[in-house]
C-alpha positions in Angstrom: 15.2 11.8 14.4 13.9 13.9 17.1 10.6 14.8 17.4 11.0 18.5 16.9 12.8 17.5 13.2 9.8 15.1 13.0 7.7 17.3 13.3 9.7 20.1 11.1 9.9 17.6 8.4 5.8 17.3 8.0 5.2 20.6 8.6 7.1 21.7 5.3 7.0 18.7 3.5 8.7 16.5 1.7 12.0 17.9 0.3 11.1 17.9 -3.3 8.0 19.2 -2.3 9.0 22.7 -1.0 8.6 24.5 -3.7 4.9 23.4 -4.5 4.3 24.5 -0.9 5.8 27.7 -1.1 3.4 28.2 -4.4 0.5 27.0 -2.9 1.3 29.3 0.1 1.6 32.6 -2.4 -1.7 30.7 -4.1 -3.9 31.4 -0.3 -2.2 34.4 0.3 -3.5 36.3 -3.0 -7.3 34.6 -2.0 -7.1 36.2 1.0 -5.8 39.8 -0.2 -8.5 39.4 -3.0 -11.0 38.9 -0.3 -10.0 41.2 2.2 -9.3 43.9 0.1 -11.9 43.6 -3.3 -9.5 43.6 -5.7 -9.7 41.3 -8.8 -6.8 39.1 -8.8 -8.5 36.0 -10.4 -5.8 36.3 -13.3 -2.9 35.9 -11.2 -4.4 33.4 -9.2 -5.3 31.1 -12.6 -2.1 31.6 -13.9 -0.3 30.4 -10.5 -3.1 27.6 -10.5 -1.8 26.6 -13.7 2.3 26.7 -12.9 1.4 24.9 -9.8 -0.1 21.8 -11.8 2.4 22.2 -14.2 5.6 21.8 -11.8 3.8 19.2 -9.5 3.6 17.1 -12.8 6.9 17.8 -13.5 8.4 17.1 -10.2 6.0 13.9 -9.9 7.1 12.8 -13.3 10.5 12.5 -12.0 10.8 11.1 -9.0 13.6 8.7 -7.8 13.4 5.8 -6.3 14.3 6.7 -2.7 11.5 9.8 -3.4 9.0 7.6 -4.2 9.7 5.6 -1.1 9.3 8.7 1.0 5.9 9.4 -0.5 4.7 5.9 0.3 5.5 6.6 4.0 3.8 10.6 4.0 1.7 10.7 7.0 -1.4 12.2 5.1 -1.4 9.3 3.1 -4.4 7.3 3.2 -4.3 3.7 5.2 -6.0 1.0 5.5 -8.4 2.8 8.2 -9.3 5.0 5.9 -10.4 2.7 3.2 -12.6 1.1 5.8 -14.3 4.3 6.5 -14.6 6.1 2.8 -14.8 3.2 0.5 -16.9 0.2 2.1 -20.7 0.7 2.7 -20.4 -1.7 5.9 -17.7 -3.3 7.7 -17.6 -5.8 11.2 -14.2 -6.2 12.5 -13.2 -9.9 13.4 -10.5 -10.2 16.2 -8.2 -12.7 17.4 -6.1 -15.4 15.9 -7.9 -18.3 18.2 -4.3 -19.4 19.8 -2.5 -16.6 21.3 -4.1 -12.9 20.7 -5.3 -10.1 18.9 -2.6 -8.5 17.1 -3.6 -5.1 15.7 -1.0 -4.8 13.6 -3.7 -6.6 11.0 -7.3 -5.7 10.7 -9.8 -8.5 9.3 -13.4 -8.2 8.8 -16.5 -8.6 6.7 -17.0 -5.6 4.2 -19.9 -4.5 2.2 -19.0 -2.3 -1.2 -21.9 -1.9 -3.2 -22.6 -5.2 -4.6 -19.7 -6.9 -3.7 -19.2 -8.5 -0.5 -15.7 -9.8 0.3 -13.2 -10.5 3.7 -10.9 -7.4 4.2 -7.6 -8.2 5.2 -5.3 -5.3 5.7 -2.1 -3.8 7.8 -2.8 -1.0 10.0 -0.3 1.2 10.7 -2.2 4.2 13.3 -2.5 7.7 12.8 -1.7 9.2 16.1 1.3 8.0 18.5 -0.4 5.9 20.5 -2.2 4.1 18.1 1.1 3.8 16.1 2.7 2.2 19.4 -0.3 -0.1 19.8 -0.3 -1.3 16.0 3.3 -1.7 16.5 3.7 0.9 13.4 1.7 -1.9 11.1 4.8 -4.6 11.8 2.5 -7.3 12.5 3.5 -10.4 15.1 2.8 -14.3 14.1 -0.7 -13.6 15.6 -1.5 -11.1 13.0 -0.7 -13.5 10.2 -2.3 -16.5 11.7 -5.5 -13.8 12.4 -5.4 -13.5 9.0 -5.4 -16.7 7.6 -8.2 -17.6 10.2 -10.4 -14.8 8.3 -9.3 -16.5 4.9 -10.7 -19.9 5.5 -13.5 -18.2 7.0 -14.1 -16.4 3.8 -13.8 -19.7 1.8 -16.1 -21.2 3.9 -19.0 -18.3 3.4 -17.8 -18.2 -0.2 -16.6 -14.7 -0.1 -13.7 -13.1 -1.9 -10.9 -12.2 0.2 -9.2 -8.3 -0.7 -6.0 -7.4 1.2 -4.3 -3.9 1.6 -0.5 -4.3 1.8 1.2 -1.4 4.0 3.9 -2.5 6.3 7.8 -2.0 6.4 7.9 -5.6 7.3 6.9 -8.4 9.6 8.0 -7.6 13.6 11.3 -9.2 14.1 11.6 -9.2 17.7 12.3 -11.9 19.9 9.5 -12.4 20.9 8.1 -12.6 17.5 10.6 -15.5 16.4 9.7 -17.3 19.8 5.9 -17.4 18.4 6.9 -18.6 14.9 7.1 -15.7 12.6 8.6 -17.1 9.6 6.4 -19.9 10.0 3.0 -18.2 9.9 4.3 -15.9 7.1 5.4 -19.4 4.9 1.9 -21.0 6.1 0.0 -18.0 4.7 1.7 -18.1 1.7 1.4 -21.8 0.9 -2.2 -21.6 2.2 -3.6 -18.8 -0.1 -2.7 -20.6 -3.4 -4.6 -22.9 -2.0 -7.7 -21.0 -1.8 -11.1 -21.8 -3.8 -11.9 -18.0 -3.8 -10.9 -15.2 -5.6 -7.9 -13.0 -4.0 -7.0 -9.5 -4.7 -4.2 -7.9 -2.9 -3.2 -3.8 -3.4 0.1 -2.4 -2.1 -1.4 0.9 -0.9 1.8 2.1 0.7 4.8 0.5 1.9 5.6 -3.1 1.0 8.0 -4.5 3.3 9.5 -8.1 2.7 8.0 -11.3 4.1 5.3 -8.5 6.1 4.1 -8.2 2.8 3.9 -11.1 1.3 2.1 -13.0 4.2 -1.3 -11.6 2.7 0.3 -10.9 -0.5 -0.7 -13.9 -2.7 -3.3 -13.1 -4.9 -5.0 -13.6 -8.9 -4.8 -9.9 -9.1 -1.7 -7.9 -7.7 -2.0 -4.2 -7.8 0.1 -1.5 -6.7 -0.8 2.9 -6.0 1.6 4.8 -8.3 3.9 5.9 -5.5 4.1 2.9 -3.4 6.5 0.5 -3.3 7.4 -3.6 -3.1 10.5 -4.9 -2.1 12.4 -7.9 -0.7 13.9 -5.7 2.1 13.9 -2.0 2.8 16.2 0.6 1.5 17.6 0.9 5.2 18.2 -2.7 5.9 19.4 -3.3 2.5 22.1 -0.5 2.6 23.0 -1.5 6.3 24.0 -5.1 4.9 25.3 -4.0 1.8 27.5 -0.5 2.5 27.0 -0.8 6.4 25.4 2.4 6.6 22.0 3.8 6.5 22.6 6.7 4.8 23.3 4.8 1.4 19.5 3.6 1.0 18.9 6.1 -1.6 21.6 4.0 -3.3 19.8 0.9 -2.2 16.5 2.2 -3.4 18.1 2.5 -6.9 19.1 -1.2 -6.8 16.3 -2.7 -5.5 13.7 -1.9 -8.5 11.1 -1.5 -5.7 8.9 1.2 -7.6 5.4 0.6 -9.4 6.8 1.1 -12.7 10.0 -1.4 -12.5 7.4 -4.3 -10.6 4.9 -3.5 -13.8 7.9 -4.0 -16.1 9.2 -7.6 -14.2 5.3 -8.8 -14.2 5.6 -8.9 -10.4 2.1 -6.6 -10.2 -1.0 -6.9 -12.5 -1.5 -3.3 -13.0 -0.5 0.1 -11.5 -3.2 2.6 -9.7 -2.8 6.1 -10.8 -2.6 8.5 -8.3 -4.0 12.2 -8.2 -1.8 14.8 -9.5 1.0 14.9 -6.3 0.2 11.7 -4.7 -2.0 10.3 -2.6 -1.7 12.5 0.5 -2.7 15.6 -1.4 -6.0 14.0 -2.4 -7.2 11.5 -0.1 -10.7 10.8 -1.9 -9.2 10.8 -5.5 -7.0 7.7 -4.5 -9.7 5.9 -2.6 -12.1 6.1 -5.6 -9.6 4.7 -8.0 -8.5 1.8 -5.8 -12.8 1.3 -5.4 -13.0 1.6 -9.1 -10.0 -1.1 -9.8 -11.4 -3.5 -7.2 -14.9 -3.4 -8.6 -13.6 -4.3 -12.1 -11.3 -6.9 -10.3 -14.0 -8.5 -8.4 -16.4 -8.9 -11.5 -13.9 -10.7 -13.2 -12.6 -13.0 -10.5 -15.9 -14.0 -9.2 -17.0 -15.5 -12.4 -14.5 -18.0 -12.7 -14.8 -21.5 -11.4 -12.4 -22.1 -8.3 -10.5 -24.5 -10.4 -9.5 -22.6 -13.0 -8.9 -19.4 -10.3 -6.3 -21.6 -8.4 -4.4 -22.7 -11.8 -4.1 -19.5 -12.9 -3.0 -18.2 -9.7 -0.3 -20.4 -10.0 1.0 -20.2 -13.4 0.7 -16.1 -12.5 3.4 -16.5 -9.7 5.3 -19.2 -11.9 5.8 -16.9 -14.3 7.1 -13.9 -12.1 10.6 -12.0 -13.4 10.8 -14.4 -16.4 11.0 -12.7 -19.8 7.6 -12.9 -21.4 8.6 -16.1 -23.6 9.4 -18.0 -20.6 6.6 -17.0 -18.7 3.9 -18.1 -21.5 5.9 -21.4 -21.6 5.4 -21.8 -17.7 1.5 -21.1 -18.3 1.4 -23.7 -21.0 
């Protein structure tokens, strides 16, 4: 996609959103007209606003899997940096993996949120073109996952919970990353997260792509925002493998069962965190507040549990994923 087309898409919104955007423009025009002419147009404005709410609920209640993927990728959707700036009372960033360098695609640091203190680890995509390039569009290198593991071990020594925000298309697949042990870094993280003696909460806030997500995704509680997705592979990658064509991405998205509803149904996430009407990009503050409220509840629950019980529950939880309910219960017995 050319830069011109990208700018046009961002300006006009997602394809299925354009009728909603046109209605919003009409409402704004009526409000400006009322202010400039002193006409009483409140009845017409209220009627249009009610119609907009109804139509937005209808559109977002019937999104296809591919449309949800595009909502999860929306440029205005709140990212990890937005949660840090808005949700936290204090944050001290910690850099580097003590082996190679500091991967900006993953941010780590000590966080304070109300009565809770924890280690925050999250994928960072960047907002400007310069930042996105520096963060590699949220695709972390091995040093990013090693940095995350170093900070998890520090959190365990400090008896602090670990909170991770997942938002990545996947781990970086380049030659340099493979030479530095990409697969081993992710596998080590998954293994060691199962043995951490402190609570872990993982939340998918946008894209949850493949091993790049799993590298910080083993949690006692795994949540996902309503219009986020979590998948073993991106729809485009799946389409390229199965159909040899990226144009089959919508069909791949349906086949992958990657939406929040499917994930909850199969026990791959513990809870779907609701987004404001029209998606997180329409109300970032409301979305962040919903995440904070759920996070506080989970931290209250988990910090009350002994470490051995935490680890045992974590193991049983992942051991039973994807199984029918009765089989999952047997795995926990």
